BALUMMAR-456357 format. One record per atom (N, C-alpha, C, O, CB): residue number from 1; residue in three letters; atom name; x, y, z. Coordinates in pm, whole numbers. Atoms other than C-alpha are relative to their C-alpha. Glycine has a CB too. Example, Ala and Ser with C-alpha at 12.3 -4.5 7.8 and 13.67 -1.06 7.14 Angstrom:
BEGIN
+-------+------+-------+--------+--------+--------+
| titor | fifi | lolum |      u |      v |      w |
+-------+------+-------+--------+--------+--------+
|     1 |  ala |     N |     89 |   -119 |      0 |
|     1 |  ala |    CA |   1230 |   -450 |    780 |
|     1 |  ala |     C |     90 |    120 |      0 |
|     1 |  ala |     O |    194 |    118 |     66 |
|     1 |  ala |    CB |    -99 |      3 |    125 |
|     2 |  ser |     N |    -82 |   -119 |     -6 |
|     2 |  ser |    CA |   1367 |   -106 |    714 |
|     2 |  ser |     C |    -77 |    109 |     73 |
|     2 |  ser |     O |    -26 |    220 |     90 |
|     2 |  ser |    CB |     41 |     46 |   -142 |
+-------+------+-------+--------+--------+--------+
# end
This chain:
BEGIN
+-------+------+-------+--------+--------+--------+
| titor | fifi | lolum |      u |      v |      w |
+-------+------+-------+--------+--------+--------+
|     1 |  unk |     N |    -22 |    -90 |   -109 |
|     1 |  unk |    CA |  -1664 |  -6350 |   2962 |
|     1 |  unk |     C |    141 |     56 |     -2 |
|     1 |  unk |     O |    166 |    164 |     53 |
|     1 |  unk |    CB |    -26 |    -70 |    129 |
|     2 |  unk |     N |   -137 |    -51 |      6 |
|     2 |  unk |    CA |  -1295 |  -6312 |   2893 |
|     2 |  unk |     C |      7 |    134 |    -71 |
|     2 |  unk |     O |     94 |    216 |    -41 |
|     2 |  unk |    CB |     91 |   -100 |    -69 |
|     3 |  unk |     N |      2 |   -126 |     72 |
|     3 |  unk |    CA |  -1381 |  -6029 |   2654 |
|     3 |  unk |     C |    -39 |    116 |     91 |
|     3 |  unk |     O |      2 |    230 |     67 |
|     3 |  unk |    CB |    -96 |     -7 |   -119 |
|     4 |  unk |     N |     44 |   -105 |    -93 |
|     4 |  unk |    CA |  -1542 |  -5835 |   2942 |
|     4 |  unk |     C |    104 |     30 |    108 |
|     4 |  unk |     O |    103 |    138 |    166 |
|     4 |  unk |    CB |   -130 |    -41 |     65 |
|     5 |  unk |     N |    -95 |     -9 |   -111 |
|     5 |  unk |    CA |  -1255 |  -5890 |   3187 |
|     5 |  unk |     C |    100 |    114 |    -20 |
|     5 |  unk |     O |    170 |    119 |   -121 |
|     5 |  unk |    CB |     75 |   -131 |     16 |
|     6 |  unk |     N |    -99 |   -106 |     -1 |
|     6 |  unk |    CA |  -1050 |  -5580 |   3265 |
|     6 |  unk |     C |    -25 |    118 |    -90 |
|     6 |  unk |     O |     61 |    206 |    -99 |
|     6 |  unk |    CB |    127 |    -56 |    -34 |
|     7 |  unk |     N |     28 |   -112 |     90 |
|     7 |  unk |    CA |  -1216 |  -5343 |   3017 |
|     7 |  unk |     C |    -84 |    104 |     73 |
|     7 |  unk |     O |   -175 |     69 |    148 |
|     7 |  unk |    CB |    -73 |    -48 |   -127 |
|     8 |  unk |     N |     82 |   -107 |    -55 |
|     8 |  unk |    CA |  -1350 |  -5005 |   3123 |
|     8 |  unk |     C |   -130 |      7 |    -78 |
|     8 |  unk |     O |   -130 |     17 |   -201 |
|     8 |  unk |    CB |     75 |    137 |     -3 |
|     9 |  unk |     N |    131 |      2 |     64 |
|     9 |  unk |    CA |  -1722 |  -5006 |   3053 |
|     9 |  unk |     C |   -107 |     39 |    101 |
|     9 |  unk |     O |    -76 |     70 |    216 |
|     9 |  unk |    CB |    -30 |   -139 |    -60 |
|    10 |  unk |     N |    110 |    -29 |    -91 |
|    10 |  unk |    CA |  -2064 |  -4939 |   3201 |
|    10 |  unk |     C |    -29 |   -123 |     85 |
|    10 |  unk |     O |    -28 |   -235 |     34 |
|    10 |  unk |    CB |   -127 |     44 |    -79 |
|    11 |  unk |     N |     34 |    114 |    -86 |
|    11 |  unk |    CA |  -2153 |  -5156 |   3501 |
|    11 |  unk |     C |   -130 |    -66 |    -47 |
|    11 |  unk |     O |   -222 |      3 |    -91 |
|    11 |  unk |    CB |    -13 |     44 |    147 |
|    12 |  unk |     N |    122 |     71 |     39 |
|    12 |  unk |    CA |  -2411 |  -5426 |   3425 |
|    12 |  unk |     C |     -7 |   -133 |     73 |
|    12 |  unk |     O |     91 |   -179 |    132 |
|    12 |  unk |    CB |     -3 |    -23 |   -154 |
|    13 |  unk |     N |     23 |    132 |    -58 |
|    13 |  unk |    CA |  -2559 |  -5752 |   3552 |
|    13 |  unk |     C |    -50 |    -89 |   -113 |
|    13 |  unk |     O |   -147 |    -55 |   -181 |
|    13 |  unk |    CB |   -102 |      4 |    121 |
|    14 |  unk |     N |     36 |     94 |    105 |
|    14 |  unk |    CA |  -2579 |  -6049 |   3315 |
|    14 |  unk |     C |    -48 |   -130 |     63 |
|    14 |  unk |     O |     20 |   -188 |    148 |
|    14 |  unk |    CB |    119 |    -27 |    -96 |
|    15 |  unk |     N |     56 |    123 |    -53 |
|    15 |  unk |    CA |  -2799 |  -6348 |   3390 |
|    15 |  unk |     C |     68 |   -120 |    -64 |
|    15 |  unk |     O |     90 |   -122 |   -186 |
|    15 |  unk |    CB |   -151 |     -6 |    -23 |
|    16 |  unk |     N |    -60 |    122 |     53 |
|    16 |  unk |    CA |  -2637 |  -6690 |   3354 |
|    16 |  unk |     C |   -105 |   -111 |     -7 |
|    16 |  unk |     O |   -129 |   -165 |   -115 |
|    16 |  unk |    CB |    120 |    -45 |     88 |
|    17 |  unk |     N |    109 |     96 |     -2 |
|    17 |  unk |    CA |  -2913 |  -6930 |   3462 |
|    17 |  unk |     C |    -70 |     10 |    135 |
|    17 |  unk |     O |     -9 |     46 |    235 |
|    17 |  unk |    CB |     51 |   -145 |    -25 |
|    18 |  unk |     N |     82 |     -6 |   -121 |
|    18 |  unk |    CA |  -3192 |  -6945 |   3719 |
|    18 |  unk |     C |     31 |    127 |     79 |
|    18 |  unk |     O |      6 |    237 |     31 |
|    18 |  unk |    CB |     23 |   -125 |     87 |
|    19 |  unk |     N |    -29 |   -116 |    -84 |
|    19 |  unk |    CA |  -3080 |  -6715 |   4001 |
|    19 |  unk |     C |    149 |     29 |      9 |
|    19 |  unk |     O |    195 |     95 |    101 |
|    19 |  unk |    CB |    -57 |    -21 |    139 |
|    20 |  unk |     N |   -144 |    -21 |      6 |
|    20 |  unk |    CA |  -2711 |  -6715 |   3908 |
|    20 |  unk |     C |     29 |    106 |   -106 |
|    20 |  unk |     O |    -21 |     98 |   -218 |
|    20 |  unk |    CB |     76 |   -134 |    -32 |
|    21 |  unk |     N |    -32 |   -108 |     95 |
|    21 |  unk |    CA |  -2569 |  -6402 |   3744 |
|    21 |  unk |     C |    142 |     48 |     25 |
|    21 |  unk |     O |    205 |     10 |    124 |
|    21 |  unk |    CB |   -101 |    117 |     13 |
|    22 |  unk |     N |   -129 |    -64 |    -17 |
|    22 |  unk |    CA |  -2249 |  -6205 |   3696 |
|    22 |  unk |     C |    -20 |    151 |     -2 |
|    22 |  unk |     O |   -100 |    204 |    -80 |
|    22 |  unk |    CB |    101 |    -44 |   -109 |
|    23 |  unk |     N |      2 |   -146 |     -2 |
|    23 |  unk |    CA |  -2197 |  -5840 |   3784 |
|    23 |  unk |     C |    133 |     45 |    -55 |
|    23 |  unk |     O |    239 |      3 |     -9 |
|    23 |  unk |    CB |    -26 |     57 |    144 |
|    24 |  unk |     N |   -121 |    -54 |     61 |
|    24 |  unk |    CA |  -1949 |  -5653 |   3568 |
|    24 |  unk |     C |     13 |    144 |     47 |
|    24 |  unk |     O |    -76 |    226 |     22 |
|    24 |  unk |    CB |     -5 |     -9 |   -157 |
|    25 |  unk |     N |    -21 |   -135 |    -51 |
|    25 |  unk |    CA |  -1804 |  -5340 |   3733 |
|    25 |  unk |     C |     50 |     91 |   -112 |
|    25 |  unk |     O |     79 |     46 |   -223 |
|    25 |  unk |    CB |    100 |     -1 |    117 |
|    26 |  unk |     N |    -48 |    -98 |     97 |
|    26 |  unk |    CA |  -1697 |  -5022 |   3553 |
|    26 |  unk |     C |    145 |    -27 |    -41 |
|    26 |  unk |     O |    185 |      7 |   -152 |
|    26 |  unk |    CB |    -13 |    141 |     56 |
|    27 |  unk |     N |   -140 |     31 |     31 |
|    27 |  unk |    CA |  -1334 |  -5141 |   3570 |
|    27 |  unk |     C |     17 |   -138 |    -62 |
|    27 |  unk |     O |    130 |   -179 |    -92 |
|    27 |  unk |    CB |     84 |      9 |    125 |
|    28 |  unk |     N |     -8 |    130 |     64 |
|    28 |  unk |    CA |  -1420 |  -5482 |   3424 |
|    28 |  unk |     C |     16 |   -117 |     94 |
|    28 |  unk |     O |     48 |   -227 |     49 |
|    28 |  unk |    CB |    111 |      0 |    -95 |
|    29 |  unk |     N |     -5 |    110 |    -95 |
|    29 |  unk |    CA |  -1421 |  -5689 |   3742 |
|    29 |  unk |     C |   -130 |    -80 |    -10 |
|    29 |  unk |     O |   -238 |    -22 |     -6 |
|    29 |  unk |    CB |     22 |     51 |    145 |
|    30 |  unk |     N |    117 |     86 |     16 |
|    30 |  unk |    CA |  -1657 |  -5986 |   3702 |
|    30 |  unk |     C |    -20 |    -79 |    129 |
|    30 |  unk |     O |     70 |   -150 |    174 |
|    30 |  unk |    CB |     17 |    -97 |   -122 |
|    31 |  unk |     N |     32 |     66 |   -126 |
|    31 |  unk |    CA |  -1828 |  -6117 |   4017 |
|    31 |  unk |     C |   -124 |    -86 |    -17 |
|    31 |  unk |     O |   -227 |    -39 |    -65 |
|    31 |  unk |    CB |    -21 |    104 |    112 |
|    32 |  unk |     N |    115 |     90 |      2 |
|    32 |  unk |    CA |  -2058 |  -6421 |   4038 |
|    32 |  unk |     C |    -93 |     33 |    116 |
|    32 |  unk |     O |    -46 |     58 |    228 |
|    32 |  unk |    CB |     45 |   -148 |      7 |
|    33 |  unk |     N |     98 |    -30 |   -103 |
|    33 |  unk |    CA |  -2380 |  -6356 |   4232 |
|    33 |  unk |     C |   -113 |   -102 |     -1 |
|    33 |  unk |     O |   -151 |   -153 |   -107 |
|    33 |  unk |    CB |    -56 |    140 |    -19 |
|    34 |  unk |     N |    116 |     87 |    -15 |
|    34 |  unk |    CA |  -2661 |  -6574 |   4365 |
|    34 |  unk |     C |   -111 |     84 |     64 |
|    34 |  unk |     O |    -90 |    147 |    167 |
|    34 |  unk |    CB |     33 |   -127 |     88 |
|    35 |  unk |     N |    114 |    -76 |    -51 |
|    35 |  unk |    CA |  -3003 |  -6414 |   4418 |
|    35 |  unk |     C |   -102 |    -94 |     60 |
|    35 |  unk |     O |   -136 |   -196 |      0 |
|    35 |  unk |    CB |    -65 |     86 |   -111 |
|    36 |  unk |     N |    100 |     82 |    -65 |
|    36 |  unk |    CA |  -3254 |  -6557 |   4663 |
|    36 |  unk |     C |    -86 |     88 |     91 |
|    36 |  unk |     O |    -59 |    208 |    105 |
|    36 |  unk |    CB |     65 |   -115 |     81 |
|    37 |  unk |     N |     85 |    -72 |    -94 |
|    37 |  unk |    CA |  -3526 |  -6455 |   4907 |
|    37 |  unk |     C |     17 |    -60 |    139 |
|    37 |  unk |     O |     17 |   -182 |    156 |
|    37 |  unk |    CB |   -149 |     -6 |    -44 |
|    38 |  unk |     N |    -11 |     41 |   -139 |
|    38 |  unk |    CA |  -3482 |  -6469 |   5283 |
|    38 |  unk |     C |   -100 |     84 |     77 |
|    38 |  unk |     O |    -89 |    207 |     83 |
|    38 |  unk |    CB |    147 |     18 |     56 |
|    39 |  unk |     N |    102 |    -72 |    -75 |
|    39 |  unk |    CA |  -3781 |  -6379 |   5494 |
|    39 |  unk |     C |    -81 |     94 |    -87 |
|    39 |  unk |     O |   -127 |    198 |    -40 |
|    39 |  unk |    CB |     64 |     77 |    111 |
|    40 |  unk |     N |     78 |    -82 |     92 |
|    40 |  unk |    CA |  -3958 |  -6238 |   5188 |
|    40 |  unk |     C |     77 |    114 |    -64 |
|    40 |  unk |     O |     21 |    187 |   -146 |
|    40 |  unk |    CB |   -117 |     55 |     72 |
|    41 |  unk |     N |    -81 |   -107 |     57 |
|    41 |  unk |    CA |  -3673 |  -6000 |   5101 |
|    41 |  unk |     C |    108 |    -58 |    -90 |
|    41 |  unk |     O |    166 |   -163 |    -59 |
|    41 |  unk |    CB |     64 |     87 |    111 |
|    42 |  unk |     N |   -102 |     48 |     92 |
|    42 |  unk |    CA |  -3437 |  -6038 |   4807 |
|    42 |  unk |     C |    139 |     25 |     58 |
|    42 |  unk |     O |    168 |    133 |    110 |
|    42 |  unk |    CB |    -15 |     69 |   -137 |
|    43 |  unk |     N |   -137 |     -6 |    -48 |
|    43 |  unk |    CA |  -3077 |  -6110 |   4903 |
|    43 |  unk |     C |     92 |    -37 |   -116 |
|    43 |  unk |     O |     63 |   -130 |   -191 |
|    43 |  unk |    CB |     22 |    -95 |    124 |
|    44 |  unk |     N |   -100 |     30 |    103 |
|    44 |  unk |    CA |  -2775 |  -6105 |   4671 |
|    44 |  unk |     C |    127 |    -44 |     71 |
|    44 |  unk |     O |    184 |     31 |    151 |
|    44 |  unk |    CB |     26 |    123 |    -94 |
|    45 |  unk |     N |   -120 |     56 |    -62 |
|    45 |  unk |    CA |  -2483 |  -6326 |   4774 |
|    45 |  unk |     C |    111 |     -4 |   -105 |
|    45 |  unk |     O |     93 |    -64 |   -211 |
|    45 |  unk |    CB |    -27 |   -143 |     60 |
|    46 |  unk |     N |   -115 |      6 |     90 |
|    46 |  unk |    CA |  -2144 |  -6273 |   4607 |
|    46 |  unk |     C |     73 |   -132 |     23 |
|    46 |  unk |     O |    113 |   -162 |    136 |
|    46 |  unk |    CB |     95 |    123 |     21 |
|    47 |  unk |     N |    -65 |    131 |    -10 |
|    47 |  unk |    CA |  -1988 |  -6612 |   4535 |
|    47 |  unk |     C |    151 |      9 |    -21 |
|    47 |  unk |     O |    225 |    -70 |     38 |
|    47 |  unk |    CB |    -60 |    -95 |   -102 |
|    48 |  unk |     N |   -143 |    -14 |     28 |
|    48 |  unk |    CA |  -1650 |  -6496 |   4404 |
|    48 |  unk |     C |     21 |     69 |   -132 |
|    48 |  unk |     O |    -74 |     97 |   -205 |
|    48 |  unk |    CB |     69 |   -136 |      1 |
|    49 |  unk |     N |    -33 |    -71 |    124 |
|    49 |  unk |    CA |  -1469 |  -6329 |   4117 |
|    49 |  unk |     C |     50 |    -95 |   -107 |
|    49 |  unk |     O |    118 |   -194 |    -80 |
|    49 |  unk |    CB |    105 |    106 |     26 |
|    50 |  unk |     N |    -48 |     71 |    117 |
|    50 |  unk |    CA |  -1406 |  -6462 |   3769 |
|    50 |  unk |     C |    134 |     60 |    -37 |
|    50 |  unk |     O |    145 |    183 |    -30 |
|    50 |  unk |    CB |   -102 |      8 |   -119 |
|    51 |  unk |     N |    -11 |    141 |     32 |
|    51 |  unk |    CA |  -1160 |  -6613 |   3662 |
|    51 |  unk |     C |     37 |    -89 |    118 |
|    51 |  unk |     O |     50 |   -210 |    101 |
|    51 |  unk |    CB |     99 |    -18 |   -108 |
|    52 |  unk |     N |    -33 |     81 |   -118 |
|    52 |  unk |    CA |  -1071 |  -6725 |   4017 |
|    52 |  unk |     C |   -107 |   -104 |     29 |
|    52 |  unk |     O |    -76 |   -215 |     72 |
|    52 |  unk |    CB |     19 |     89 |    121 |
|    53 |  unk |     N |    112 |     92 |    -17 |
|    53 |  unk |    CA |  -1415 |  -6884 |   4041 |
|    53 |  unk |     C |    -53 |    -32 |   -140 |
|    53 |  unk |     O |   -111 |     55 |   -206 |
|    53 |  unk |    CB |   -113 |     63 |     92 |
|    54 |  unk |     N |     38 |     40 |    136 |
|    54 |  unk |    CA |  -1487 |  -7078 |   3720 |
|    54 |  unk |     C |   -152 |    -13 |    -15 |
|    54 |  unk |     O |   -225 |    -12 |     84 |
|    54 |  unk |    CB |     68 |   -132 |    -38 |
|    55 |  unk |     N |    142 |     18 |     28 |
|    55 |  unk |    CA |  -1825 |  -7122 |   3554 |
|    55 |  unk |     C |    -49 |   -130 |     63 |
|    55 |  unk |     O |   -157 |   -133 |    122 |
|    55 |  unk |    CB |    -26 |     -1 |   -152 |
|    56 |  unk |     N |     39 |    129 |    -55 |
|    56 |  unk |    CA |  -1836 |  -7489 |   3662 |
|    56 |  unk |     C |    -12 |      7 |    152 |
|    56 |  unk |     O |   -108 |    -45 |    209 |
|    56 |  unk |    CB |    100 |   -108 |    -41 |
|    57 |  unk |     N |      2 |    -10 |   -146 |
|    57 |  unk |    CA |  -1753 |  -7410 |   4025 |
|    57 |  unk |     C |   -116 |     87 |     48 |
|    57 |  unk |     O |   -179 |     56 |    149 |
|    57 |  unk |    CB |    133 |     57 |     52 |
|    58 |  unk |     N |    113 |    -85 |    -39 |
|    58 |  unk |    CA |  -2010 |  -7129 |   4040 |
|    58 |  unk |     C |   -132 |    -73 |    -18 |
|    58 |  unk |     O |   -225 |    -52 |     59 |
|    58 |  unk |    CB |      1 |    130 |    -82 |
|    59 |  unk |     N |    122 |     79 |     20 |
|    59 |  unk |    CA |  -2274 |  -7366 |   3901 |
|    59 |  unk |     C |    -18 |   -100 |    115 |
|    59 |  unk |     O |   -131 |   -121 |    160 |
|    59 |  unk |    CB |      5 |    -74 |   -135 |
|    60 |  unk |     N |      9 |     92 |   -115 |
|    60 |  unk |    CA |  -2192 |  -7618 |   4178 |
|    60 |  unk |     C |    -42 |     74 |    126 |
|    60 |  unk |     O |   -124 |     25 |    203 |
|    60 |  unk |    CB |    134 |    -72 |     23 |
|    61 |  unk |     N |     40 |    -81 |   -115 |
|    61 |  unk |    CA |  -2217 |  -7344 |   4441 |
|    61 |  unk |     C |   -147 |     40 |    -10 |
|    61 |  unk |     O |   -219 |     40 |     90 |
|    61 |  unk |    CB |     88 |    125 |     11 |
|    62 |  unk |     N |    140 |    -35 |     22 |
|    62 |  unk |    CA |  -2548 |  -7235 |   4289 |
|    62 |  unk |     C |    -92 |   -115 |     39 |
|    62 |  unk |     O |   -194 |    -93 |    104 |
|    62 |  unk |    CB |    -24 |     39 |   -147 |
|    63 |  unk |     N |     79 |    118 |    -34 |
|    63 |  unk |    CA |  -2683 |  -7589 |   4323 |
|    63 |  unk |     C |     -5 |    -20 |    151 |
|    63 |  unk |     O |   -110 |    -50 |    206 |
|    63 |  unk |    CB |     57 |   -125 |    -68 |
|    64 |  unk |     N |     -5 |     15 |   -147 |
|    64 |  unk |    CA |  -2570 |  -7607 |   4687 |
|    64 |  unk |     C |    -88 |    105 |     68 |
|    64 |  unk |     O |   -163 |     72 |    160 |
|    64 |  unk |    CB |    144 |     11 |     50 |
|    65 |  unk |     N |     80 |   -106 |    -59 |
|    65 |  unk |    CA |  -2728 |  -7271 |   4772 |
|    65 |  unk |     C |   -148 |    -18 |    -29 |
|    65 |  unk |     O |   -231 |      8 |     58 |
|    65 |  unk |    CB |     46 |    136 |    -50 |
|    66 |  unk |     N |    142 |     15 |     34 |
|    66 |  unk |    CA |  -3053 |  -7349 |   4590 |
|    66 |  unk |     C |    -64 |   -112 |     82 |
|    66 |  unk |     O |   -184 |   -107 |    110 |
|    66 |  unk |    CB |    -16 |    -29 |   -149 |
|    67 |  unk |     N |     53 |    105 |    -87 |
|    67 |  unk |    CA |  -3092 |  -7668 |   4796 |
|    67 |  unk |     C |    -30 |     56 |    139 |
|    67 |  unk |     O |   -129 |     17 |    202 |
|    67 |  unk |    CB |     99 |   -119 |     11 |
|    68 |  unk |     N |     23 |    -62 |   -131 |
|    68 |  unk |    CA |  -3061 |  -7460 |   5114 |
|    68 |  unk |     C |   -116 |    100 |     -4 |
|    68 |  unk |     O |   -182 |    123 |     96 |
|    68 |  unk |    CB |    128 |     71 |     47 |
|    69 |  unk |     N |    101 |   -104 |     16 |
|    69 |  unk |    CA |  -3301 |  -7198 |   4976 |
|    69 |  unk |     C |   -143 |    -54 |      1 |
|    69 |  unk |     O |   -236 |     18 |     38 |
|    69 |  unk |    CB |     25 |     74 |   -128 |
|    70 |  unk |     N |    134 |     56 |      9 |
|    70 |  unk |    CA |  -3596 |  -7434 |   4929 |
|    70 |  unk |     C |    -59 |    -21 |    139 |
|    70 |  unk |     O |     11 |    -65 |    231 |
|    70 |  unk |    CB |      2 |   -133 |    -78 |
|    71 |  unk |     N |     63 |     23 |   -131 |
|    71 |  unk |    CA |  -3848 |  -7447 |   5214 |
|    71 |  unk |     C |     -5 |   -149 |     30 |
|    71 |  unk |     O |    -32 |   -230 |    -58 |
|    71 |  unk |    CB |   -141 |     60 |      5 |
|    72 |  unk |     N |      2 |    141 |    -39 |
|    72 |  unk |    CA |  -3830 |  -7771 |   5407 |
|    72 |  unk |     C |   -143 |    -44 |     25 |
|    72 |  unk |     O |   -222 |     28 |     86 |
|    72 |  unk |    CB |     87 |    -23 |    126 |
|    73 |  unk |     N |    133 |     55 |    -20 |
|    73 |  unk |    CA |  -4137 |  -7987 |   5406 |
|    73 |  unk |     C |      7 |   -107 |    106 |
|    73 |  unk |     O |    106 |   -178 |    119 |
|    73 |  unk |    CB |    -57 |    -57 |   -132 |
|    74 |  unk |     N |      6 |    106 |   -102 |
|    74 |  unk |    CA |  -4242 |  -8209 |   5689 |
|    74 |  unk |     C |    -16 |   -134 |    -69 |
|    74 |  unk |     O |    -92 |   -146 |   -165 |
|    74 |  unk |    CB |   -117 |     24 |    101 |
|    75 |  unk |     N |     18 |    133 |     61 |
|    75 |  unk |    CA |  -4205 |  -8576 |   5607 |
|    75 |  unk |     C |   -138 |    -53 |     31 |
|    75 |  unk |     O |   -190 |    -34 |    141 |
|    75 |  unk |    CB |    108 |    -98 |     50 |
|    76 |  unk |     N |    132 |     58 |    -22 |
|    76 |  unk |    CA |  -4534 |  -8754 |   5564 |
|    76 |  unk |     C |     17 |   -134 |     72 |
|    76 |  unk |     O |    103 |   -213 |     36 |
|    76 |  unk |    CB |    -77 |    -19 |   -133 |
|    77 |  unk |     N |    -13 |    128 |    -75 |
|    77 |  unk |    CA |  -4586 |  -9039 |   5811 |
|    77 |  unk |     C |    -41 |   -117 |    -88 |
|    77 |  unk |     O |   -135 |   -108 |   -167 |
|    77 |  unk |    CB |    -87 |      2 |    128 |
|    78 |  unk |     N |     31 |    122 |     76 |
|    78 |  unk |    CA |  -4586 |  -9386 |   5661 |
|    78 |  unk |     C |   -104 |    -80 |     76 |
|    78 |  unk |     O |    -98 |    -93 |    199 |
|    78 |  unk |    CB |    128 |    -85 |    -25 |
|    79 |  unk |     N |    105 |     80 |    -65 |
|    79 |  unk |    CA |  -4888 |  -9599 |   5730 |
|    79 |  unk |     C |     13 |   -146 |    -32 |
|    79 |  unk |     O |    -67 |   -227 |     15 |
|    79 |  unk |    CB |   -136 |     47 |    -41 |
+-------+------+-------+--------+--------+--------+
# end
């Protein structure tokens, strides 16, 4: 990703894993994004900019958000 940082280029979105991706702007700004569905509609949440937000930290944030994203199931009663 360091090669993309700060270079003038065409904007694009690159997938990292699952619903985690990076958006590269025309000026070379790299922004981490998390994609999820809320109420049946797709939502894109910006997590932060690279290199301020590292790959490891964005992966931890992705894990935290994905736990919140899953529908909650009712606990089954024990008999």
